[in-house]
C-alpha positions in Angstrom: 121.4 287.9 101.2 120.7 286.5 97.7 117.7 284.7 96.2 117.9 282.3 93.2 114.7 281.3 91.5 113.4 278.9 88.9 110.1 278.9 87.0 108.8 275.4 86.1 105.4 274.3 84.7 104.0 270.8 84.2 101.2 268.5 85.0 101.1 266.8 88.4 103.2 267.8 91.4 106.4 269.8 90.8 109.1 269.5 93.4 112.5 271.1 93.8 115.9 270.3 95.3 118.6 273.0 95.2 122.2 271.9 95.2 125.6 273.4 95.7 128.5 271.9 93.6 126.1 269.1 92.8 125.3 268.2 96.5 121.8 268.7 97.9 121.5 271.6 100.3 120.3 270.7 103.7 119.3 272.9 106.7 117.7 275.5 104.6 113.9 275.3 104.2 113.9 277.2 100.9 116.2 274.5 99.3 113.1 272.5 98.4 111.1 275.4 97.0 111.2 277.3 93.7 113.3 280.1 95.3 116.5 279.5 97.2 117.3 282.2 99.7 120.7 282.6 101.3 121.1 285.0 104.2 124.0 286.1 106.3 126.4 285.4 103.5 130.0 284.5 104.1 132.8 283.5 101.8 131.8 279.8 102.4 128.5 280.5 100.5 130.4 281.2 97.3 130.0 278.4 94.7 128.1 276.9 91.9 124.3 276.4 92.5 121.7 274.5 90.5 118.3 273.0 91.1 116.7 269.7 90.3 113.1 270.0 89.2 111.1 266.8 89.5 107.7 266.1 87.9 106.9 262.4 88.5 110.1 261.3 86.8 113.7 262.1 86.1 114.8 265.6 87.2 115.4 268.5 84.9 118.4 270.6 85.8 118.6 274.1 84.4 122.1 275.7 83.9 123.9 276.4 87.1 124.4 279.9 88.6 127.7 281.1 90.1 127.5 282.9 93.4 130.5 285.1 94.3 131.0 286.5 97.8 133.7 289.1 98.3 135.5 288.9 101.6 135.0 291.6 104.2 137.5 294.3 104.1 138.4 293.9 107.7 138.6 290.1 107.6 141.9 289.1 105.9 141.8 285.8 104.0 145.4 284.8 104.4 147.8 285.2 107.3 150.8 287.3 106.3 153.6 289.0 108.2 151.8 292.3 107.7 148.4 290.9 108.8 149.0 288.1 111.4 145.4 287.2 111.9 144.0 284.7 109.4 140.4 283.9 108.5 141.6 281.3 105.9 144.5 279.8 107.8 146.3 277.0 105.9 148.3 274.2 107.4 150.9 272.2 105.5 153.5 269.5 105.4 157.1 270.5 104.5 157.2 268.8 101.1 155.0 267.7 98.2 155.2 266.0 94.8 154.8 267.7 91.5 153.2 265.6 88.8 153.7 267.6 85.7 155.9 270.4 84.4 155.8 272.1 81.0 157.4 275.2 79.4 155.1 277.7 77.8 156.0 279.6 74.6 156.7 282.6 76.8 159.5 280.6 78.6 157.4 280.4 81.8 157.2 277.1 83.6 153.8 275.6 84.5 153.6 272.9 87.3 150.8 270.9 88.7 150.5 268.4 91.5 149.1 267.8 95.0 150.8 270.8 96.6 149.0 273.6 98.4 151.7 276.3 98.1 154.7 277.2 96.0 157.6 279.4 97.3 155.5 280.3 100.3 152.5 281.5 98.3 149.2 279.6 98.3 148.8 277.8 95.0 146.5 274.8 95.3 147.7 272.3 92.8 148.7 274.6 89.9 151.3 277.4 89.6 153.6 279.2 87.2 157.2 280.3 87.5 158.7 283.2 85.5 161.7 282.5 83.3 164.0 283.9 86.1 162.7 281.2 88.4 160.5 283.4 90.6 156.9 282.5 91.2 154.6 284.4 88.9 152.3 286.3 91.3 150.1 287.5 88.4 148.9 283.9 87.7 146.7 282.8 90.6 144.8 279.8 89.2 141.6 278.2 90.3 141.6 274.7 91.7 141.0 271.5 89.6 139.6 268.6 91.6 142.1 266.0 90.1 145.3 265.6 88.2 146.5 268.0 85.4 148.7 266.2 82.9 149.2 268.7 80.1 149.3 272.5 79.4 149.2 274.6 76.2 149.6 278.4 76.3 147.7 280.4 73.7 149.1 283.6 72.1 146.7 285.7 74.2 148.0 284.2 77.4 145.1 281.9 78.1 146.1 278.4 79.3 144.6 275.1 78.1 144.8 272.3 80.7 144.2 268.6 80.2 144.0 265.8 82.8 141.7 263.7 84.9 139.7 266.4 86.6 135.9 266.7 86.6 135.6 270.3 87.9 137.7 273.4 87.6 137.0 276.3 90.0 133.8 274.6 90.9 132.6 274.5 87.3 131.9 271.1 85.6 134.7 270.5 83.1 135.7 266.9 82.2 139.4 266.5 81.4 139.8 269.7 79.4 139.4 273.3 80.4 140.8 276.8 79.7 142.1 279.4 82.2 142.3 283.1 81.6 145.7 284.7 81.6 145.4 285.5 85.3 144.5 281.9 86.1 140.8 282.5 86.5 138.3 280.1 84.9 137.4 280.8 81.3 133.6 280.1 81.1 133.6 280.9 77.3 135.5 277.8 76.5 133.0 274.9 76.6 134.4 271.7 75.0 131.6 270.1 73.0 133.3 266.7 73.2 132.4 263.7 75.4 135.2 263.0 77.8 132.9 261.3 80.3 133.8 257.7 79.6 135.4 255.6 82.3 139.0 256.2 81.1 139.0 259.8 80.0 142.3 261.4 81.1 143.8 263.8 78.6 147.6 263.2 78.5 148.6 265.6 75.7 147.3 269.0 74.5 148.7 270.4 71.3 147.8 274.0 70.1 148.0 274.6 66.4 149.0 278.0 64.9 145.5 278.4 63.7 144.1 278.1 67.2 142.7 274.6 66.8 143.4 272.1 69.6 144.5 268.5 69.4 143.9 266.5 72.5 144.9 262.9 73.1 145.1 260.4 76.0 142.8 257.6 77.2 139.8 256.1 75.6 137.6 259.1 75.0 136.1 259.9 71.6 134.6 256.5 71.0 137.9 254.9 71.8 139.9 256.8 69.2 142.2 258.3 71.8 142.6 261.5 69.9 140.5 264.4 68.6 140.7 268.0 67.4 138.6 270.9 68.6 138.1 274.3 67.2 139.3 277.3 69.3 135.8 277.7 70.9 135.8 274.0 72.0 133.5 272.7 69.3 134.5 269.5 67.5 136.5 269.9 64.3 134.8 267.5 61.8 137.6 268.0 59.4 140.0 266.0 61.5 139.3 262.3 60.7 141.4 259.6 62.2 139.0 256.8 61.1 139.0 254.1 63.8 141.9 255.9 65.4 144.4 254.4 67.8 143.9 251.2 69.8 145.6 252.2 73.0 146.7 255.2 75.0 148.4 258.2 73.5 151.1 259.9 75.7 152.7 262.5 73.5 151.9 264.8 70.6 154.5 266.8 68.6 153.8 269.1 65.7 156.4 269.2 62.9 157.2 272.3 60.9 155.2 271.1 57.9 152.0 270.8 60.1 152.1 267.0 60.4 151.6 265.5 63.8 153.9 262.9 65.5 152.1 260.7 68.0 153.6 258.3 70.6 152.1 256.0 73.2 151.0 252.5 73.9 149.1 251.8 70.7 150.0 249.3 68.0 147.5 250.3 65.2 146.1 253.5 63.7 142.9 253.1 61.7 143.7 249.4 61.4 147.3 249.9 60.1 150.2 248.5 62.2 152.1 251.4 63.8 154.2 250.2 66.7 153.7 252.9 69.2 154.7 255.7 66.9 152.8 257.3 64.0 152.6 260.5 62.0 149.3 262.1 61.0 148.6 264.5 58.2 146.9 267.8 58.9 143.5 266.3 58.3 144.0 263.4 60.7 144.8 260.7 58.2 147.8 258.4 58.6 150.9 259.5 56.8 151.6 256.4 54.7 155.2 257.5 54.0 156.1 257.3 57.6 156.1 253.5 58.1 156.9 252.3 61.6 155.8 248.7 61.0 156.0 246.7 64.2 157.9 249.6 65.5 158.8 249.7 69.2 158.1 246.8 71.5 157.0 249.0 74.4 155.6 252.4 75.3 156.9 255.7 73.7 156.7 258.5 76.3 158.7 261.4 74.7 159.5 262.7 71.2 161.8 265.4 69.8 162.6 266.6 66.3 166.1 267.6 65.3 166.8 270.5 63.1 167.2 268.2 60.1 163.7 266.7 60.8 164.9 263.4 62.2 162.9 262.1 65.1 164.2 261.0 68.5 162.0 258.8 70.6 162.4 257.7 74.3 160.4 255.5 76.5 160.2 251.9 77.9 161.1 250.0 74.7 164.1 247.8 74.1 163.8 247.2 70.3 162.6 249.0 67.1 161.5 246.6 64.3 163.5 243.9 65.9 166.8 245.9 66.3 168.1 246.6 69.8 167.5 250.2 70.9 167.2 250.4 74.7 164.9 253.2 75.6 166.1 255.7 72.9 166.2 255.7 69.1 166.5 258.0 66.2 164.2 257.6 63.1 164.5 259.0 59.6 162.4 262.1 59.1 160.7 260.8 55.9 160.4 257.0 56.2 160.6 256.2 60.0 163.5 253.9 59.2 165.9 253.4 62.1 168.8 255.8 61.8 172.0 253.8 62.1 174.0 257.0 62.4 172.7 257.4 65.9 174.2 254.5 67.9 173.4 254.4 71.7 175.2 251.0 72.1 173.4 249.1 74.9 171.4 252.3 75.6 169.7 253.1 78.9 169.2 250.6 81.7 165.7 251.9 82.5 162.9 254.1 81.2 163.4 257.4 79.5 160.6 259.7 80.6 161.6 262.9 78.9 164.2 264.1 76.4 165.0 267.6 75.0 167.3 269.1 72.5 169.9 271.7 73.5 170.8 274.6 71.2 174.1 272.9 70.3 172.3 269.7 69.1 173.0 267.6 72.1 170.2 265.6 73.8 169.4 265.7 77.5 167.4 262.7 78.8 165.9 261.9 82.2 164.1 258.9 83.6 164.6 255.9 85.8 168.0 254.6 84.6 171.3 254.2 86.3 173.6 253.5 83.3 174.0 254.3 79.6 175.9 252.0 77.4 177.4 250.4 80.5 178.5 253.7 82.0 177.0 254.9 85.3 174.6 257.8 85.0 172.2 258.9 87.8 168.9 259.3 86.0 170.0 262.2 83.9 172.4 262.1 80.9 173.5 264.2 77.9 174.2 262.5 74.6 176.1 263.8 71.6 174.4 264.1 68.3 175.7 260.6 67.3 174.2 258.9 70.3 177.3 258.6 72.4 177.5 259.8 76.0 178.8 263.3 76.6 181.3 262.4 79.4 183.4 265.6 79.3 181.0 268.5 79.0 178.1 267.4 81.3 179.1 267.4 84.9 176.2 265.7 86.7 178.4 263.6 89.0 176.4 260.9 90.7 173.2 262.5 89.4 169.8 261.8 91.1 169.3 259.0 93.6 165.7 258.3 92.5 163.6 258.4 89.3 163.1 261.7 87.4 159.8 262.5 85.7 160.5 265.4 83.4 162.6 268.3 82.3 162.4 271.5 80.3 165.2 273.5 78.7 164.8 277.3 79.1 165.7 279.9 76.5 168.8 280.6 78.6 169.9 277.0 78.2 169.4 276.2 81.8 167.8 272.9 82.6 164.8 272.5 85.0 164.3 269.0 86.2 161.1 267.5 87.8 162.1 264.8 90.3 158.6 263.9 91.3 159.7 263.5 94.9 159.4 265.9 97.8 163.1 265.2 98.5 165.9 263.6 96.6 169.6 263.8 96.2 171.6 265.4 93.3 175.3 264.6 93.3 175.3 264.5 97.0 173.1 267.6 97.6 169.6 267.4 99.1 167.1 268.9 96.6 163.3 269.3 96.3 160.9 268.4 93.5 162.1 271.2 91.2 165.8 271.4 90.4 167.6 273.8 88.0 170.9 273.0 86.4 173.4 275.0 84.5 173.8 274.1 80.8 176.7 271.9 81.8 174.7 270.0 84.5 176.1 271.8 87.6 173.4 272.5 90.2 172.0 276.0 90.3 171.4 276.6 94.0 169.6 279.9 93.3 166.4 278.0 92.2 165.0 276.1 95.1 161.3 276.9 95.5 159.5 275.5 98.6 156.7 273.1 97.6 154.3 272.1 100.3 151.2 270.0 100.6 148.0 270.2 102.6 148.1 268.8 106.2 145.5 268.0 108.8 143.9 269.9 111.7 142.5 267.7 114.4 141.2 270.1 117.0 140.8 273.8 117.7 140.4 275.3 121.2 140.0 278.8 122.7 143.0 280.3 124.6 143.4 283.4 126.8 143.0 286.9 125.2 140.7 285.6 122.5 143.4 283.5 120.8 142.9 280.0 119.4 145.1 277.0 119.6 145.2 274.6 116.7 146.6 271.1 116.9 147.0 268.5 114.2 149.5 266.8 111.9 151.2 269.7 110.2 154.7 271.3 109.9 153.7 274.8 108.7 150.9 277.2 109.6 150.4 279.9 107.0 154.0 279.4 105.9 155.5 279.6 109.4 157.3 276.6 110.8 155.0 275.1 113.5 155.2 271.4 114.4 151.6 270.1 115.0 150.5 273.0 117.2 150.0 276.7 116.4 148.2 279.7 117.9 146.1 282.1 116.0 145.7 285.7 117.1 142.5 287.2 118.4 141.3 288.6 115.1 140.9 285.0 113.8 138.0 284.4 116.2 136.0 286.9 114.2 136.1 284.5 111.2 136.1 281.3 113.1 133.1 282.3 115.1 130.9 282.5 112.0 128.5 279.5 111.8 129.6 278.6 108.3 133.2 278.7 109.3 132.6 276.4 112.3 130.6 274.1 110.1 133.4 273.9 107.5 135.9 273.1 110.4 133.5 270.4 111.7 133.2 268.9 108.2 137.0 268.2 108.3 136.5 266.1 111.4 137.8 268.7 113.8 135.6 270.0 116.7 135.3 273.7 117.7 135.2 273.5 121.5 134.5 277.1 122.4 135.3 280.8 122.0 136.3 281.5 125.6 138.4 279.8 128.4 135.2 279.1 130.3 133.7 277.2 127.3 137.0 275.2 126.9 136.9 274.3 130.6 133.3 273.1 130.3 134.2 271.0 127.2 137.1 269.4 129.0 135.0 268.5 132.0 132.4 267.0 129.8 135.1 264.9 128.0 136.6 263.7 131.3 133.2 262.6 132.6 132.4 260.8 129.4 135.6 258.9 129.1 135.8 258.1 132.8 132.5 256.2 132.5 133.8 254.3 129.5 137.1 253.4 131.3 135.2 252.1 134.3 132.8 250.2 132.2 135.6 248.5 130.3 137.5 247.8 133.5 140.6 249.4 132.0 143.5 249.8 134.4 146.9 251.4 134.0 149.8 249.0 133.8 
């Protein structure tokens, strides 16, 4: 058992309401007293607790307290081949989308999305692959309650995440948080910035060499769309963008001289016209030498810098300062003038979502296009340094049959592509949401991690010998193929018999009908009697 207490003084009547994860606790008489007592603890009691203290007005809420409950040694939390009985059984569909992919400085690949497992290992919404393509088992991250759009890896291995979430690991964290190197929640990083406005998603996180953090995205920070924080999360007052940008920022890129390239949907920065691309000085001021003017006529989604400093931009646009440049353009490193030496012809037929430089200076682009300069390309293409299509060295064949959301190029030169679909086709081969290609575009079949998403359990019933039968809408039970019905071994009853476990199951809409065949029989008889009366009353007849 554990007791949590609060001391409050004031005139008039003082009342209390204890909460777990911000929700009032019911069914516990002590939840409305100064001391909350939890008895018969199970893993389901773990969480973040706080108390609202009322005194004839708005409540005062002291800092929350984290309660951790270690699982019993003889009650396994996950069903494995070595331990077939599961307390925390998980049920999944066969495929899932991945929203975001990013390469860390250590060449590891971070992915986030709506999945529940990666490569057969439970990873709820966030995971990391080693450079060799194997899942990194040392990184077991906590769960964020909504989308993660951006990552940045610190030299000490800690991981900054930005997105649209409101909690991480049960802790309140709006849009920006930091994880420890093992994926656990870093409580020491507390952003002192207000991300709580209606549109608050962080789309880009840029870590500077000095440890300071630039974040950008939607209309946080008094609608400036960009801010810089110190390494501890406090606001860096030395970064001043004036009135800032007037619309979303999608991408940040730091140049070697410390200046920051910014791309997005905006058309002004601090009142100056900058058509969806701008460059900031280290102090946040607009670089007056980099003059985009009216710039691009639609969104910039991806940026890259060549070895000579020239800037490649990709996105949804069709023109730059009135000159046709369909979805890709190269700009002069100093002035932002259009580089006529990079000529893509009629360009791409659809959006470019991501582009990356290869070591040989060629450019790989992915998106939602089916042709480049009139030649068929299946949503992935490689361009020569002059903007022409590489038709001889990149063997992508028919490419992908649906839009592609992102790519990273590993240190080895291999290309990992994020399709953003649970299934798609690459040059006639069925592939999942993560695909790896050789440097020449040929499919690497050795990298094909299973990515699955949570499914539904509709009912649980006791079976002979203490086993339980689970039915629902799922394709896998604890990683084993099972279509809509599965049986758990007898040891699972130990966990499922706990009151808190049964309550959690009931909260999902399922009904625990008994722990013995006799109880199941009684339940079925009761159901038959109930529905027989309903059928007779409605005069329902079989046709």
